[in-house]
N, C-alpha and C positions, 0 to 999 in steps of 0.2 A: 806237389801241390797241383800241378797242371792236370794230373789224372783225376784228382778230386773235382776240379772245376768242370772238366769234360763230362764226368758222370752227372754232376748236379745239373748241368745244362740239359741233360736228357731225362730229367726227372719226370717230364710229361710224357715220356714214351714207356713202352712196356719194359719193366725191370723185374728180374727174378731175384728172390731173396737169397742171401748167403749167410744168414744168421743161424747159429746153432739152435737146434730144437731139443729140449730136454726130454720130451715125451714122444715116443713113437706112436703114430696113429695109423689106423687102417685106411689106406688111400682109397679103397673102394667102398667105404661105408658112407651112408647118407650124411649130409651136412648136419642135420638135426635128428636127434633121437625122438622116439614117440613121446617120451616124457617131456622133452623140451617143447615139442609142438603143442602138447596138452597144456603146458604152462602158459604158452603164448595165447592160447584160446581163452584161458581164465583171465589173463591180463586185458584182453580185448573187451571183456565185460565191464571193466572199470573206466573205459575211455569215454570222453565227453562226446556229446552229440556233434555231428559234423557242422562245419560253418556253412553260411548261406551260399547258395550257388549263384554266381553272377553271370552265367552264360545261358542263353536259350538253348534248349536241348532238342534233338531230333529223334530221341529214343522212343520206342513204342510202349514201354512199360509205364503205367501210371504211378505217379509219386508226388513230390512236393516242389519240384523245380519247374521254372517257367518254360513252356514249350514253344517251338516255332509254329505249332499247329493251333488252329482255332477250333474250339469245340465247346462242350458243356462243362467248363471248369469253373473255378471260383473267381478268377480275375476278369473283371469287365474290360473289354478291349475297345469296342465302338458299337455304333448302331447302324443298321442298314435298312433299306426299304423292305417291306413285307413281300414275300413271294408265296405263291400258292403252295399249300402243304406245310408251311411253317407251324411249329408248335406254339400255340397262344400263351403257353406258360412263360415264354421268353419275350413276350411283347413289352416294348418300352412305352408304357401307357402315358407317362408324362410328356415325352417327346411327341407322341402321336396326338395328344390333346392340344399341344401348342401349335403343331404344324397342320393339323387336319388330315394328315396322311398316316398310315400304319407303318411303324418302325419296329424292328426286332433287335434285341440285345445280342451282341456277339461276345463270347467269352474266350479267354485263352486257357487252353488245357494245361494241366500239370503233368509232368512226366518225371521219370526216375532216371538220372544219368548213370551210365555204367562206369565202372572203374577199370582202367587199363594200366598194367604195371610192366615197365621195361626194366629188366634186371640184367646186369652185366655179369657174366660168368667166365670171361676170358682169362688168359694167363696172368695178367697183372692183378686180377682180383684174387688169385689163388696164392696169396701172399699174407704173411702175418708174423709178428714178433711178440705179440702180447695176447695170450689167452686163446685167441681164435683167428682164423683166416678172415680176410676182408669179405670173401664170398660167403662165408658162414654168417657173418653179421648181416650181409645183404639178404640172405635167405630168412633170417630172423625178422628183419624189417618188412620184407615182402609178405611173410606169413602173418604178421600182426595186421598189416593193411588188409589182407584177404579176410581175416577173421573179423576185422572192423566192418568190412563191407557186408559180410554175412549177417552181422548183428543188425544192420539196417536193411536187410533184404535187397541188397544192391548187386546186380550182375557183375561178374568179375571175368576178365580175360587178360591176356598179356603176351609178351614175347621174351624169350631168354636169349640173350646175345652170347652165342658160343664162339669159339675161335674160328671154326670153319663153316658154321652154318647158323641159321636162326631156327629156334624152336617156338612155333606159334601155339598158344593155348587159346582156342576159340572162346569167345564170350559165352558164358553159361549162367543159368540162374544161380542165385547167391550161394546156396549150399554146395551144389555140384561144382560151380566155378571156383569157389574158394579152395576146395580140397584138390581139384585138378591142378590148380596153379601151385599150391604148396607142395604137392607131390613132385612136380617137375622142378621147382626151384631148389628142393632139398636133395636132388639126385647127386650121386658122388661126383667129386671134382678132383681127380688125380692131377699131379703136376703135368704140365705140357712142355714140350720141347720149345726153346726160344725161337727156333727158325720157322715155326708155323705162322702162316699169314693170317692176320686177324681181319674180322669184319670191321666196318666203319660206322661209328655211332651217328655222325651227322647224316649219312646216307639213310640209315634206318629211320631217323626222325623225319626225314622228307617222305619216306614211305608211309609213316603213320598218319601224316596229314591227309593222305588220299584214302586211307583204309578205315579210319575211325569215324564213327557217327558223331555229328556235330554236338558239342556240349559234353563230351566225355570228361571224366576226371583222370588225368594222366600223371603217373608217378614215374620218375626217372631215377633209378637206383644204381650207383656205380661210383667209380673214382674219377670218371670224366677225363681220362688222360688224353683223349683225342678231341676234346672240346676246345675250339679256338675261335678266333674272330670270323673265320670262314663259316663257322657253324651258326652264327647269329641269325642270318636270314631264315634258315630252317626252323630254329627255335622260335623266332618271332612269328612265323607263319603258323606254327603249331599252337602257340599261346593265344593267337588271335581268335580261335574258335573253341578252345578247350581250356579247362582249368588245369594248369601244369605245375607240378611241384618237383623240384630236384632234391634228392637226398644223397649227399656225398659221403662215401665211406672212406675213412682215413685210418691208417695204421700209425702208431706212435713214431715208428722209425722214419716215416715220411714227413714228420714235423721236425724231429731232432734225432740225429744219429746217436746211437748208444755208444758210450765209451768202452769199446770192446777190442781195441788194438787194430791190427791190420786185417781187413776183411776183403774178400773177392766179390765183385759185383759183375753181373752180365747185363749190359744195356742192349736193347734190340738193335741189331745191325751195326753195333759199334764195338764189339769185342769185349774182352775181359778187362776189368779195372780193379786194381788193388788200392784201397784207400786206408790211410791210418786214421781210424775213427777216434783215437785218443788225442789227436792234434786239435786243440781248441780253435785254431784258425780255420781248419777244414770244416769243423762242425758249425762255426758261425756263418761261413759262406753258404753252407748247405741250408741252414735255417732261413737265411735271407732269401735264397733262391726259391725255396719251397713256399714260403709265404707269398712271394711275388707271383708265383704261378696260381695259388689259390685266390689271391686278390684279383688277378686277371679273369679267372673263371667267374668270380662273383660279379664283376662288372658286366660280363657277357650275359649272364642270366638276368641281372637287374635290367639291363637295356632291352631284354626280350620280354619283360614283364613276368618273369618266373622267379619264385622264391627258392632259395637254396639253404638247406640246413646241413650241418656237419654232424656225423655220428662216428665216434672212434670205434675201432674194432673191438676194444676191450670194455666198452660200455655195456653194462648189464641192464639197466633200467631204460631201455630204448624208448619206451612208451612216453617218456617225458619230452622227447624231442621230435616225435613224428606228428606232422599235421594229419590227423585221422579224418577220413571221409565221413 
């Protein structure tokens, strides 16, 4: 029983699967086939229009979101005294008549916020016991988001969190940006050795705050195994200037252990564990600890002003759960 408890306490760390797989897959094949990507593009056509943007944006592309810049937009901001060379079309005639001085109307420009996607492709995401790997489901989610952005002519960029490095996909116009990100997100994900040192998600989130243009729409896609209370300041800072949405990818075995007898598990830095998954007590302790970890993550995101939705790796109709831009 002690081995089971030790393993469950490390549920928030990188764990490699030890469940048998009935079908052998090509480890060097892309995560999604061309047919699957095409299907996701069709699904994006049925998505609802994106929600109202609540942050002022600093992007240069014109759109329908409130901008930090003043210009010739539709939203009246204020009036200011007339200056030589001002266009009389924007004269505030009523205020000028009341005051006896010439005043000009100042408007707020409308801009189009870009979409930035952070997708986790590290070893813990290369895990799955039902239908597909978590990283494959993450690629499906990221692809649907990119196609949704393309539908609204929104620029797309992002970063892929790999085990040993970060892969940046620069922000590009809607069509080019969407396909560049999808191509990178669907690259092969062969199994990794458990000894590989991983990148840190909270550190990357702190980098994003300094790199993103104010008012971006940010999607965080992963299992968030390294999100804890120490991550909250970075999340809060990011959400203060951007619209941030977390999408947590979960495998069924991370919710409830299957009753499959004794199985071997490898927990990062903690050796090999053999757990009797047919023992009801072991499974109950596992369920409780797993739920406690998810609840703690939910509190961290909520306290940071970030919404978090769960998508299981075996879910097919993911468009029902994704907040689409």
